[in-house]
C-alpha positions in Angstrom: -36.6 16.2 1.4 -35.6 18.1 -1.8 -32.4 16.6 -3.9 -30.7 19.8 -2.4 -31.5 18.8 1.1 -30.3 15.4 0.4 -26.8 16.3 -1.1 -26.2 18.6 1.6 -26.4 16.0 4.0 -24.3 13.6 2.3 -21.6 16.3 1.9 -21.7 17.2 5.4 -20.2 13.6 6.4 -16.0 13.6 6.4 -14.4 13.3 3.5 -17.4 12.6 1.2 -17.2 13.2 -2.6 -19.6 13.6 -5.6 -19.3 11.0 -8.1 -21.2 9.2 -11.1 -22.3 5.4 -11.2 -24.9 4.2 -13.4 -25.1 7.2 -15.0 -26.5 9.3 -11.7 -25.0 11.0 -9.1 -23.4 9.2 -6.6 -20.9 9.7 -3.6 -17.8 8.4 -1.9 -16.2 8.3 1.4 -12.4 8.8 0.4 -12.7 6.7 -2.7 -14.9 4.2 -1.8 -18.6 3.7 -2.5 -20.8 5.2 -0.2 -24.4 5.7 -1.8 -26.2 7.3 -5.0 -29.3 8.7 -6.2 -31.9 7.2 -8.6 -33.9 10.4 -9.5 -34.5 9.2 -13.3 -36.0 5.9 -12.2 -37.9 6.3 -8.8 -36.6 9.4 -6.8 -34.7 7.5 -4.5 -31.9 7.4 -2.6 -30.0 4.0 -2.3 -29.5 3.0 1.3 -27.5 0.2 2.8 -29.0 -1.6 5.9 -27.7 -3.9 8.7 -29.8 -6.8 7.1 -32.8 -7.8 5.1 -35.0 -7.8 7.9 -34.6 -4.2 8.8 -35.3 -3.7 5.1 -38.7 -5.9 5.2 -39.7 -3.9 8.5 -39.3 -0.6 6.6 -41.2 -1.2 3.7 -44.0 -2.7 5.8 -44.4 0.2 7.7 -44.1 2.8 5.1 -44.1 1.4 1.6 -45.0 4.6 0.2 -41.3 5.7 1.3 -39.5 2.4 1.0 -39.2 -0.2 -1.7 -36.9 -2.2 -3.5 -36.6 -3.6 -6.8 -35.6 -7.2 -7.9 -32.1 -5.9 -8.7 -31.6 -5.3 -4.7 -33.9 -8.4 -3.7 -30.8 -10.4 -2.4 -29.0 -7.5 -0.6 -29.8 -5.4 2.7 -30.7 -2.4 0.4 -33.6 0.0 0.5 -34.6 2.4 -1.7 -35.8 5.5 0.0 -38.3 8.0 -1.7 -36.5 11.2 -1.6 -39.7 13.3 -1.1 -41.2 11.6 1.6 -38.0 10.4 3.5 -37.9 11.1 7.2 -34.6 13.4 7.4 -34.0 12.2 11.0 -34.1 8.5 9.9 -32.1 9.1 6.5 -29.0 10.7 8.6 -28.8 7.9 10.9 -28.7 5.3 8.4 -26.4 7.3 6.3 -24.2 7.4 9.4 -24.2 4.1 10.0 -23.1 3.4 6.3 -20.3 6.0 6.7 -19.0 4.4 9.6 -18.7 0.9 7.9 -17.1 2.7 4.9 -14.7 5.2 6.0 -11.2 4.3 6.3 -10.9 3.4 10.4 -8.4 6.3 10.8 -11.0 8.8 9.5 -13.8 7.2 11.2 -11.6 7.4 14.5 -11.1 11.1 13.7 -14.6 11.8 13.1 -15.7 10.2 16.7 -13.4 12.0 18.8 -15.1 15.7 17.0 -18.6 14.2 17.8 
């Protein structure tokens, strides 16, 4: 994927807006933190998962795409390299994250529209 494609995907979710976190591009849902990009560090997107076992499996299956740093060791977060991440997987992972952080009223409205 390209950075423009990732940005377009992120902004396709309802009420997602641009922001800045840690000096890098980030995205929020109705003012709540959604995710951020790490282009200067490792050209990855930060993806929140359901658990660390899922992260470990992703890294085992595709270490060229998925990785993490010591900072994320204790969290269910994986870093996905933008250039090699599967767009279908990324959209599904971001959809799960969006549903967790979006206000319930917005999430319910989105479910009715899909």
